[in-house]
KOLSE-795036 format. One line per 3 residues: number of its first residue (from 1); their letters; for each residue x, y, z of N, C-alpha, C, O. Coordinates in steps of 0.2 Angstrom, whole numbers, m for minus. Example, Ala and Ser with C-alpha at 12.3 -4.5 7.8 and 13.67 -1.06 7.14 Angstrom:
<rs>
1> as> 66/m28/39/62/m22/39/66/m16/39/71/m17/42; 64/m11/35/68/m5/36/64/0/39/67/6/40
</rs>
This chain:
<rs>
1> mgk> m56/219/m5/m52/213/m4/m49/212/3/m47/217/6; m50/207/6/m47/206/12/m40/204/12/m37/204/7; m37/202/18/m30/200/18/m29/193/15/m33/189/16
4> kir> m24/193/11/m22/187/7/m19/182/12/m16/183/17; m20/175/10/m17/170/14/m10/169/12/m8/168/6; m6/170/17/2/170/16/4/163/16/4/160/21
7> vli> 8/161/11/10/154/10/18/154/10/21/157/6; 21/149/13/28/147/13/28/140/10/25/136/12; 32/140/4/33/133/1/40/131/3/45/134/2
10> vdd> 40/124/5/46/121/7/47/115/3/43/110/4; 52/115/m2/53/109/m6/60/109/m9/62/115/m11; 63/104/m10/70/104/m12/71/105/m20/76/106/m22
13> sai> 65/104/m23/65/105/m31/63/112/m33/58/114/m31; 68/115/m36/66/122/m39/60/122/m43/57/127/m43; 60/117/m48/54/116/m52/47/116/m48/43/119/m50
16> vrq> 47/112/m43/41/111/m39/40/118/m36/34/120/m36; 45/121/m33/44/127/m30/41/132/m34/36/136/m33; 43/133/m41/41/137/m46/34/136/m48/30/140/m48
19> slt> 32/129/m49/26/127/m51/20/129/m46/15/131/m47; 22/127/m39/17/128/m34/16/136/m33/11/138/m31; 22/140/m34/21/147/m33/16/150/m38/12/154/m37
22> eil> 17/148/m45/13/150/m50/5/148/m49/1/152/m50; 4/142/m47/m3/139/m46/m6/143/m40/m12/145/m41; m3/144/m34/m6/147/m29/m7/154/m30/m12/157/m28
25> nsd> m2/158/m33/m2/165/m34/m8/167/m39/m10/172/m40; m10/161/m43/m15/163/m48/m22/164/m44/m27/166/m48; m23/162/m38/m29/164/m34/m28/170/m31/m23/171/m27
28> nei> m33/175/m31/m32/181/m29/m33/182/m21/m32/187/m18; m34/176/m18/m35/176/m11/m28/173/m7/m28/173/m1; m24/171/m12/m18/168/m9/m11/172/m11/m11/174/m17
31> evv> m6/172/m7/0/175/m9/6/171/m7/6/170/m1; 10/168/m11/16/165/m9/21/170/m7/24/174/m11; 23/170/0/27/175/2/35/173/3/39/177/5
34> gta> 36/166/1/43/164/2/43/157/0/38/153/0; 49/155/m3/50/148/m4/57/146/m1/61/150/0; 58/139/1/64/137/4/65/130/1/61/126/0
37> adp> 72/129/0/74/123/m2/75/117/3/76/111/1; 75/119/9/76/115/15/74/118/21/72/124/21; 72/114/26/70/116/33/74/122/36/71/126/39
40> yma> 80/122/35/84/127/38/83/134/35/83/139/39; 82/134/29/81/140/25/74/142/27/72/148/28; 69/137/28/62/139/30/62/142/37/58/147/38
43> vel> 66/140/42/66/142/48/68/150/48/65/154/52; 73/151/44/75/158/44/70/163/41/69/169/43; 66/160/36/61/164/33/55/165/38/52/170/38
46> ikk> 54/160/42/48/160/47/50/166/52/45/169/55; 56/166/54/58/171/59/57/178/56/55/183/60; 57/179/49/56/186/47/49/188/45/46/193/46
49> mvp> 45/183/43/38/184/42/34/177/43/36/172/40; 30/177/48/26/171/50/21/170/44/16/174/44; 21/164/41/16/163/36/9/160/39/9/158/45
52> dvi> 4/161/35/m2/158/37/m3/150/36/m6/147/40; 1/148/31/1/141/29/7/139/26/11/143/23; 10/133/28/16/130/25/14/124/21/11/120/23
55> tld> 17/124/14/17/118/11/24/114/11/29/118/11; 24/108/13/30/105/15/31/98/11/27/93/12; 37/97/8/39/91/5/42/87/11/46/90/14
58> vem> 40/81/12/43/77/18/49/74/17/53/72/22; 51/73/11/58/70/9/63/75/6/63/76/0; 67/77/11/71/83/9/78/82/12/79/78/17
61> pkm> 84/85/9/90/84/12/91/88/19/87/92/20; 96/87/22/98/91/28/94/89/34/96/87/40; 87/90/34/83/89/39/76/86/36/73/89/31
64> dgi> 74/80/38/68/77/35/62/81/37/62/85/42; 57/81/33/51/85/34/47/84/41/44/88/44; 47/77/43/44/76/49/47/79/55/44/82/60
67> tfl> 54/79/55/58/82/61/56/90/61/55/93/66; 56/93/55/54/100/54/47/101/57/46/106/60; 43/97/55/36/98/56/35/97/64/31/102/67
70> kki> 38/93/67/37/92/74/40/98/78/37/100/83; 46/101/75/48/107/78/43/113/78/42/117/82; 40/113/72/35/119/71/30/118/76/27/123/79
73> msq> 27/112/76/21/111/80/22/111/88/18/113/92; 29/111/90/30/111/97/32/118/99/32/120/105; 34/122/94/37/129/95/32/135/93/30/139/97
76> hpi> 30/134/87/26/140/84/21/136/79/22/136/73; 15/133/81/11/129/77/8/134/71/5/139/72; 9/131/65/7/134/59/3/129/55/6/123/55
79> pvi> m2/130/52/m5/125/48/m1/122/42/2/126/38; 0/116/42/5/113/37/1/108/32/m2/104/35; 3/109/26/0/104/21/6/100/18/11/103/16
82> iis> 5/94/19/11/89/16/10/88/9/4/86/7; 15/89/5/15/87/m2/19/81/m3/25/81/m2; 15/75/m5/19/69/m5/18/65/m12/14/67/m16
85> tlt> 23/61/m13/23/57/m19/19/50/m18/18/48/m12; 17/47/m23/13/41/m23/18/35/m22/17/30/m25; 23/35/m17/27/29/m16/25/26/m9/22/30/m5
88> skg> 27/20/m8/25/17/m2/28/21/4/25/22/9; 35/23/3/38/26/8/35/33/9/34/36/15; 33/37/4/30/43/4/24/43/7/22/48/11
91> tet> 20/38/6/13/37/9/14/36/17/10/40/21; 18/32/19/19/31/26/22/37/29/19/38/35; 26/41/26/29/47/29/24/52/30/23/55/35
94> als> 19/53/25/14/58/25/9/56/31/7/61/34; 7/50/32/3/48/37/6/49/44/3/51/49; 13/48/44/16/50/51/16/58/52/15/60/57
97> ale> 16/61/46/16/69/47/9/71/49/8/76/53; 3/68/47/m3/69/50/m4/68/57/m7/72/61; m1/62/59/m1/61/66/3/66/70/2/67/76
100> sga> 8/69/67/13/74/70/10/81/70/13/86/73; 4/82/67/1/89/67/m1/92/60/m4/97/60; 1/89/55/0/92/48/m8/91/47/m11/87/50
103> vev> m11/96/44/m18/96/43/m21/93/37/m27/91/37; m17/93/32/m19/90/26/m13/86/22/m7/88/24; m14/81/18/m9/78/14/m12/78/7/m18/76/6
106> vlk> m8/80/2/m10/80/m5/m5/77/m9/1/77/m7; m7/74/m15/m2/72/m19/2/77/m23/m1/82/m25; 8/76/m24/12/80/m29/9/80/m35/9/75/m39
109> pel> 6/86/m38/2/86/m44/6/84/m50/12/87/m51; 3/81/m55/5/81/m62/3/87/m66/m3/89/m65; 8/90/m69/6/97/m72/8/97/m80/11/102/m82
112> hta> 7/91/m83/9/90/m90/4/93/m95/6/95/m100; m2/94/m93/m7/96/m98/m11/102/m94/m10/103/m88; m14/106/m98/m18/111/m96/m24/109/m91/m25/112/m86
115> eqr> m27/103/m93/m32/100/m88/m29/98/m82/m32/100/m76; m23/95/m82/m20/94/m75/m18/100/m71/m19/100/m65; m16/105/m74/m14/111/m71/m21/114/m68/m21/117/m62
118> kda> m26/114/m71/m33/117/m69/m35/113/m63/m37/116/m58; m35/106/m63/m37/102/m58/m32/103/m52/m34/103/m46; m25/104/m53/m21/105/m47/m22/111/m44/m22/112/m38
121> qmm> m24/116/m48/m25/123/m45/m31/123/m41/m31/126/m35; m36/120/m43/m42/119/m39/m41/116/m32/m43/118/m27; m38/110/m33/m36/106/m27/m32/109/m22/m33/110/m16
124> ltd> m26/112/m24/m21/115/m20/m24/122/m17/m23/123/m11; m27/126/m21/m30/132/m18/m36/130/m13/m36/134/m7; m40/125/m14/m45/123/m9/m41/121/m2/m43/123/3
127> kvk> m36/117/m3/m33/114/3/m29/120/7/m30/120/13; m26/125/3/m23/130/7/m28/135/11/m27/136/16; m34/136/7/m39/140/11/m42/136/17/m43/139/22
130> aas> m43/129/16/m45/125/22/m40/126/27/m42/127/33; m34/125/26/m28/125/31/m28/132/34/m27/132/40; m29/137/31/m29/144/34/m34/145/39/m34/149/43
133> hav> m40/141/39/m45/141/44/m43/136/50/m47/136/55; m38/132/50/m37/127/55/m35/130/61/m31/135/62; m37/127/67/m35/129/73/m30/124/75/m31/118/77
136> irr> m24/126/76/m18/122/77/m16/122/84/m15/128/87; m15/117/88/m13/117/95/m6/114/95/m4/110/92; m2/117/100/5/116/101/5/108/103/1/106/107
139> krl> 10/105/100/11/98/102/18/97/105/23/101/103; 19/93/110/25/91/113/30/87/108/27/83/105; 36/89/108/41/85/104/41/78/107/41/77/113
142> stn> 41/73/102/41/66/104/48/64/105/53/66/101; 49/60/110/56/57/111/57/51/106/63/50/104; 54/48/105/55/42/101/57/44/93/58/39/89
145> rvk> m31/42/m66/m32/45/m73/m36/51/m71/m41/51/m67; m35/58/m75/m37/64/m72/m44/66/m75/m44/65/m81; m49/68/m72/m55/70/m74/m57/77/m73/m55/80/m68
148> tin> m61/80/m77/m63/87/m76/m68/87/m70/m72/83/m69; m66/92/m66/m70/93/m59/m76/98/m60/m74/104/m62; m82/96/m59/m87/101/m59/m90/102/m52/m93/98/m49
151> pkl> m88/108/m49/m90/109/m42/m97/110/m41/m99/110/m35; m101/110/m46/m109/111/m45/m113/105/m45/m119/105/m43; m109/99/m46/m113/93/m46/m115/91/m38/m112/93/m34
154> tad> m121/88/m38/m123/85/m32/m123/78/m32/m121/75/m37; m125/75/m26/m125/67/m26/m129/64/m31/m129/58/m33; m134/68/m35/m138/65/m40/m134/63/m46/m136/58/m49
157> avl> m127/65/m46/m123/63/m52/m120/57/m51/m117/54/m55; m121/54/m45/m118/47/m43/m123/42/m42/m123/36/m44; m128/44/m38/m134/39/m36/m139/39/m41/m141/45/m43
160> skp> m141/33/m43/m147/33/m48/m153/34/m44/m153/35/m38; m159/34/m47/m165/35/m44/m167/30/m39/m165/24/m41; m171/31/m34/m172/26/m29/m176/20/m32/m180/21/m37
163> dss> m174/14/m30/m177/8/m32/m183/7/m27/m182/5/m21; m189/7/m29/m195/7/m25/m196/0/m22/m199/m1/m17; m192/m5/m24/m193/m12/m21/m188/m13/m15/m189/m17/m11
166> rts> m184/m8/m14/m180/m8/m8/m181/m2/m4/m182/4/m7; m182/m2/2/m184/3/6/m180/3/13/m179/m2/16; m178/9/15/m175/10/22/m180/9/27/m177/9/33
169> llk> m186/9/26/m191/8/31/m192/1/34/m195/0/39; m189/m4/31/m189/m11/33/m186/m11/40/m180/m9/41; m189/m15/44/m186/m16/51/m180/m21/51/m180/m26/47
172> tte> m175/m19/54/m169/m23/55/m166/m22/62/m167/m17/65; m163/m27/65/m159/m26/71/m153/m23/70/m150/m21/75; m150/m22/64/m144/m20/63/m144/m12/62/m148/m9/58
175> kiv> m139/m9/65/m138/m1/64/m132/0/60/m127/m4/60; m133/5/56/m127/7/52/m125/14/54/m129/19/55; m118/15/55/m115/22/57/m112/24/51/m107/21/48
178> avg> m114/30/49/m110/34/43/m107/40/45/m110/44/49; m100/40/43/m96/46/46/m93/50/40/m91/46/35; m93/56/40/m89/60/35/m85/65/38/m86/68/43
181> ast> m78/66/36/m73/70/38/m69/73/33/m68/70/28; m65/78/34/m61/81/30/m54/84/34/m51/80/37; m53/90/33/m47/93/36/m47/91/44/m52/93/47
184> ggt> m42/88/46/m41/86/53/m45/80/55/m45/78/61; m48/77/50/m52/71/51/m48/64/53/m50/60/56; m41/64/51/m38/58/52/m37/57/60/m38/51/62
187> eal> m35/62/63/m35/62/71/m42/61/74/m42/57/79; m47/65/71/m53/64/74/m56/57/73/m59/54/78; m55/54/68/m57/47/67/m53/42/71/m56/37/73
190> ktf> m47/43/72/m43/39/77/m46/39/84/m47/34/87; m48/45/86/m51/46/93/m58/42/93/m59/39/98; m62/43/88/m68/41/87/m68/33/87/m72/30/91
193> les> m64/30/83/m64/23/82/m61/19/87/m63/13/89; m56/22/91/m53/19/96/m57/18/102/m56/14/107; m63/21/102/m68/21/108/m73/15/107/m76/14/112
196> fpl> m73/12/101/m78/7/100/m76/0/103/m70/m2/102; m80/m4/106/m79/m11/108/m79/m15/102/m81/m13/96; m77/m22/103/m78/m27/97/m84/m28/94/m85/m29/88
199> dsp> m90/m27/99/m96/m28/96/m100/m22/94/m106/m20/96; m96/m17/91/m99/m11/89/m103/m12/82/m103/m17/79; m108/m7/81/m112/m7/75/m107/m6/69/m101/m4/70
202> giv> m109/m8/63/m105/m8/57/m104/0/55/m109/4/56; m98/2/53/m97/9/52/m94/10/45/m90/6/42; m97/15/41/m95/17/34/m92/24/35/m96/28/37
205> ivq> m86/25/32/m83/32/32/m81/34/26/m78/31/22; m82/41/25/m78/45/20/m74/50/23/m76/54/27; m67/49/22/m62/54/24/m59/57/18/m56/53/14
208> hmp> m59/63/16/m56/66/10/m49/65/11/m45/68/15; m46/61/6/m39/59/6/m37/56/0/m41/53/m4; m31/57/m3/m29/55/m9/m29/47/m10/m29/44/m5
211> emf> m29/45/m16/m29/37/m17/m23/35/m14/m18/38/m14; m23/28/m12/m17/25/m10/m16/26/m2/m13/22/1; m17/33/0/m16/34/7/m21/31/11/m20/29/17
214> tkq> m27/30/8/m33/27/12/m31/20/15/m33/18/20; m28/16/11/m26/9/12/m22/9/18/m23/5/23; m16/13/18/m12/13/24/m15/16/30/m14/14/36
217> fad> m19/21/29/m23/24/34/m27/19/38/m27/19/44; m31/15/34/m35/10/37/m31/5/41/m33/3/46; m25/3/38/m21/m2/41/m18/1/48/m18/m3/53
220> rln> m17/7/48/m14/10/54/m20/10/59/m18/8/65; m26/12/57/m31/12/62/m33/5/65/m34/4/70; m32/0/60/m34/m7/62/m29/m9/67/m31/m13/71
223> ekc> m23/m7/67/m18/m9/72/m19/m6/79/m18/m9/84; m23/0/79/m24/4/85/m30/2/88/m31/3/94; m35/0/84/m42/m1/87/m44/m8/89/m41/m13/86
226> kit> m49/m8/93/m52/m15/95/m55/m18/89/m55/m24/87; m59/m14/85/m63/m16/80/m58/m17/73/m53/m14/73; m61/m20/68/m57/m21/62/m58/m15/58/m64/m12/57
229> vie> m53/m12/55/m54/m6/50/m51/m8/44/m45/m10/43; m55/m7/38/m52/m9/32/m54/m4/27/m58/0/28; m50/m4/21/m52/0/15/m57/m3/11/m57/m9/11
232> akn> m62/1/9/m68/m2/5/m66/m6/m1/m62/m3/m5; m69/m12/m2/m69/m15/m8/m76/m16/m11/m80/m17/m6; m77/m16/m17/m84/m16/m20/m87/m23/m17/m84/m28/m18
235> gdt> m93/m22/m14/m97/m28/m12/m95/m30/m5/m99/m35/m3; m91/m27/m2/m90/m28/6/m96/m28/10/m100/m23/9; m97/m33/14/m103/m33/18/m101/m28/24/m96/m28/27
238> vlr> m106/m24/26/m105/m20/32/m107/m25/38/m112/m27/39; m102/m26/43/m102/m30/48/m101/m27/55/m98/m22/55; m104/m30/60/m103/m28/67/m96/m28/68/m92/m33/66
241> gqa> m93/m24/72/m86/m24/74/m81/m22/68/m75/m24/69; m84/m19/63/m79/m17/57/m81/m10/55/m87/m8/54; m76/m6/53/m77/0/50/m74/0/43/m68/m3/42
244> iia> m77/2/38/m75/2/31/m74/10/29/m78/14/29; m68/11/26/m66/18/24/m66/18/17/m63/14/13; m69/23/14/m69/24/7/m62/24/4/m57/27/7
247> qgn> m61/22/m2/m55/22/m6/m54/30/m8/m59/33/m10; m48/32/m8/m46/38/m11/m48/38/m18/m46/34/m22; m51/44/m21/m53/45/m28/m59/40/m30/m60/40/m36
250> khl> m62/37/m25/m68/33/m27/m74/35/m22/m73/36/m16; m80/35/m25/m86/36/m21/m87/30/m17/m86/24/m20; m90/31/m11/m93/25/m7/m100/26/m6/m102/31/m3
253> llk> m104/20/m8/m111/20/m7/m113/14/m3/m110/9/m3; m118/15/2/m121/10/5/m127/7/1/m131/11/m2; m127/0/1/m133/m3/m3/m136/m8/2/m133/m10/7
256> rsg> m142/m11/0/m145/m16/4/m148/m21/0/m151/m20/m5; m147/m28/2/m150/m33/m1/m154/m37/5/m150/m41/8; m160/m37/5/m163/m40/11/m161/m37/17/m162/m31/18
259> ary> m159/m41/22/m156/m38/28/m149/m37/28/m146/m34/33; m146/m38/22/m138/m37/22/m137/m30/19/m139/m28/14; m133/m27/23/m130/m20/20/m123/m22/17/m119/m25/20
262> yve> m122/m18/12/m115/m19/8/m113/m12/5/m117/m8/5; m107/m12/3/m105/m6/0/m103/m6/m7/m101/m12/m10; m104/m1/m11/m102/m1/m18/m97/5/m19/m98/10/m16
265> vte> m92/3/m22/m86/7/m24/m86/9/m31/m86/5/m35; m87/16/m32/m88/18/m39/m84/24/m41/m82/28/m36; m83/26/m47/m79/32/m49/m84/38/m49/m85/41/m44
268> gpf> m87/39/m54/m92/44/m55/m88/51/m55/m82/51/m53; m92/57/m56/m89/63/m56/m88/66/m49/m90/63/m44; m84/71/m48/m83/74/m42/m89/77/m39/m93/80/m43
271> vnr> m91/77/m33/m97/80/m30/m94/84/m24/m90/82/m20; m97/91/m25/m94/96/m20/m87/96/m20/m84/97/m15; m84/95/m26/m77/96/m27/m73/90/m24/m67/91/m23
274> hrp> m76/85/m22/m73/79/m19/m75/72/m22/m81/72/m24; m70/68/m22/m72/61/m23/m67/57/m19/m61/57/m21; m69/53/m14/m75/52/m12/m79/58/m9/m76/63/m6
277> svd> m85/58/m9/m90/64/m7/m94/61/m1/m97/56/m1; m94/65/5/m98/63/10/m105/63/8/m109/59/11; m107/68/4/m114/69/2/m117/62/m1/m122/60/0
280> vlf> m112/59/m5/m114/53/m9/m115/48/m4/m120/44/m5; m111/47/1/m112/41/6/m118/43/10/m122/38/11; m119/49/12/m125/50/17/m131/49/13/m136/47/16
283> rsv> m132/52/7/m138/51/3/m140/43/2/m145/41/3; m135/39/1/m136/32/0/m138/29/7/m142/24/7; m135/31/12/m137/29/19/m144/31/20/m148/27/23
286> ary> m146/37/19/m153/39/20/m158/35/16/m163/33/18; m156/33/10/m160/29/5/m161/22/8/m167/19/7; m156/19/10/m156/12/11/m156/10/18/m157/4/20
289> agk> m154/14/23/m154/13/30/m159/17/34/m163/14/38; m160/23/32/m165/28/35/m165/28/43/m159/29/46; m170/26/46/m170/26/53/m166/21/57/m165/21/63
292> nav> m163/16/53/m158/11/55/m151/14/56/m146/10/57; m150/21/54/m143/23/54/m142/29/59/m147/32/61; m136/30/60/m134/36/64/m128/39/59/m124/36/57
295> gvi> m129/46/59/m125/50/54/m120/54/59/m123/57/63; m114/55/57/m109/59/61/m105/63/56/m102/60/51; m105/70/57/m101/74/52/m96/77/57/m97/80/62
298> mtg> m89/77/54/m84/79/58/m80/85/55/m82/88/50; m75/87/58/m70/92/56/m69/92/48/m68/87/45; m69/98/45/m68/99/38/m70/105/36/m75/109/38
301> mgn> m67/108/30/m69/114/27/m74/113/21/m74/107/18; m78/118/20/m84/117/15/m90/114/18/m91/114/24; m94/112/13/m101/110/15/m102/103/13/m108/101/13
304> dga> m97/99/11/m99/92/9/m101/88/15/m98/88/20; m107/85/14/m110/81/19/m116/84/22/m120/81/25; m116/91/22/m122/94/25/m129/92/23/m133/91/26
307> qgl> m130/93/16/m136/91/13/m138/84/14/m143/82/15; m132/79/13/m133/72/14/m136/71/21/m140/66/22; m133/74/26/m135/73/33/m142/75/34/m145/72/38
310> lem> m144/81/31/m151/83/32/m156/77/29/m161/76/32; m154/74/23/m158/69/20/m158/63/25/m163/60/26; m152/61/28/m152/56/33/m157/58/39/m161/53/41
313> kna> m157/64/42/m161/66/47/m169/65/45/m173/63/49; m170/68/39/m177/67/36/m179/60/35/m185/59/35; m175/56/34/m176/49/33/m177/45/40/m179/39/40
316> gsf> m176/48/46/m176/45/52/m170/44/56/m170/41/61; m164/45/53/m158/44/56/m157/49/62/m159/54/62; m153/47/67/m151/51/72/m144/54/69/m140/51/67
319> tia> m143/61/70/m137/64/67/m133/68/72/m136/71/77; m127/68/72/m122/71/76/m117/75/73/m115/73/67; m115/81/75/m110/85/73/m105/86/78/m106/87/84
322> qde> m98/86/76/m93/87/80/m93/95/82/m94/99/78; m92/96/88/m92/103/91/m86/108/88/m81/105/86; m87/114/89/m82/119/86/m75/118/90/m70/119/87
325> ktc> m76/117/97/m70/117/101/m65/112/99/m59/113/99; m68/106/97/m63/100/96/m62/99/88/m58/95/86; m65/104/84/m63/103/77/m57/107/75/m55/112/78
328> ivf> m53/104/70/m48/108/67/m51/113/63/m48/119/63; m56/112/59/m59/117/55/m67/115/56/m69/110/54; m70/120/58/m77/120/60/m81/122/54/m85/127/54
331> gmp> m80/119/48/m84/121/42/m90/116/40/m95/118/40; m88/110/39/m93/105/37/m98/104/43/m104/104/41; m97/103/49/m102/103/55/m106/109/55/m112/109/56
334> kea> m103/115/54/m106/122/54/m112/122/49/m117/124/50; m110/120/43/m115/120/37/m120/115/38/m126/117/37; m119/109/41/m125/105/43/m129/108/48/m135/107/48
337> ikl> m126/111/53/m130/114/59/m135/119/56/m140/120/58; m132/123/51/m136/129/48/m142/126/44/m147/129/44; m141/120/42/m147/117/38/m152/113/43/m157/111/41
340> nav> m151/114/49/m155/110/54/m155/103/53/m160/99/54; m149/100/51/m148/93/49/m145/89/55/m144/83/55; m144/93/61/m140/89/67/m145/89/73/m148/94/75
343> dki> m145/83/76/m149/82/82/m145/84/88/m148/86/93; m138/82/88/m134/84/94/m127/86/92/m124/83/87; m124/91/95/m118/93/94/m113/91/100/m115/92/106
346> mpi> m108/88/98/m104/85/104/m96/86/102/m94/86/97; m92/85/108/m85/85/107/m83/78/104/m86/73/105; m77/78/100/m75/72/97/m75/66/102/m76/60/100
349> ysi> m72/67/108/m71/61/112/m77/58/115/m77/53/118; m83/62/114/m90/59/117/m94/56/111/m99/53/113; m92/57/105/m97/55/100/m98/47/99/m103/45/98
352> aye> m92/43/100/m93/36/100/m98/33/105/m102/29/103; m98/36/111/m102/34/116/m109/35/115/m114/31/116; m111/41/112/m117/43/110/m120/39/104/m126/37/104
355> vqh> m115/37/99/m117/33/94/m119/26/97/m124/23/94; m115/23/101/m117/17/104/m124/17/108/m128/12/108; m125/22/112/m131/23/115/m137/23/111/m142/20/112
358> qcn> m136/27/105/m142/27/100/m143/21/97/m149/19/96; m138/17/95/m139/10/92/m142/5/97/m146/1/95; m140/6/103/m142/1/108/m150/3/110/m154/m2/111
361> khs> m151/9/110/m158/11/111/m163/9/106/m168/7/107; m160/9/99/m164/7/94/m165/m1/94/m171/m3/93; m160/m4/96/m161/m12/96/m166/m14/101/m169/m19/100
364> esl> m166/m10/107/m170/m12/113/m177/m11/111/m182/m14/113; m179/m6/106/m185/m4/104/m189/m9/99/m195/m8/98; m184/m13/96/m187/m18/91/m190/m24/94/m192/m28/91
</rs>
């Protein structure tokens, strides 16, 4: 047995603190070393023993979670997972927390049934393990319905058999950009999307994120970017100058009708322990876009997207992985590189320009 991941739980609810402690301690790789009812208590505990990961409720008395988070990130950066409620205010605050340095945001789990507890255990322990691998950099303070999860499923569980009447080999002047990200991906996607001009190729994105958060995340990006950024709706056409982000808790697939690319939003089972799954998106892109596509895999824990990116590459797509230096967690890109699924490894701030170069090169060759 190696060293356990030491976790500090910060939440004003004693019931939540107890439930989270029981869930996390049930994993033999994790140990809850302390709990705190407010940030001031948390600070005292951190002075005595520095945890590997902190779980943090952002709506607390005495000091709000965002202020506490900013202090941590400016003084002694520690990977922080935000535990949030499904309220409008809670969602907005959690997204602010991600911008302030938190590595993950998860929903406060429902624990009324044995199935819910099982799902919560898998989700929370996965997030803690991912966060423990995160590379956190110091930030300056600013002045201003439940389903059983089968982790062994592949994209076959969501995508039907190929339709021979539709093929990715048909020539088209339009390029599709498919992107997958997880832990640390919210800031990586912001850097990536802000670099695109108005006349960019159409982009489809899976970012591992809970439901309801993706709508506000897309809205925030839409405010900051030149291109239009929207949350996916079933049947949306993939357009130039627009990025479509998968809904939380729904898979996103690319489909094609003649020269028109569009997206399908569907439930389906969890794939690689995720819904949406990057593998599901990438395989659909390999099938329906092939050499007309560019694939990008970004920061995140685990191997979701690696096999799908290989399928894209084998179908003729150009594929890119974010480099280790600029990743918060170099898991998903590393697994894709291991499979020889990647044509080029690049820092996050250069990927958008390479994507445009590949798309322009493709257009000129037609």
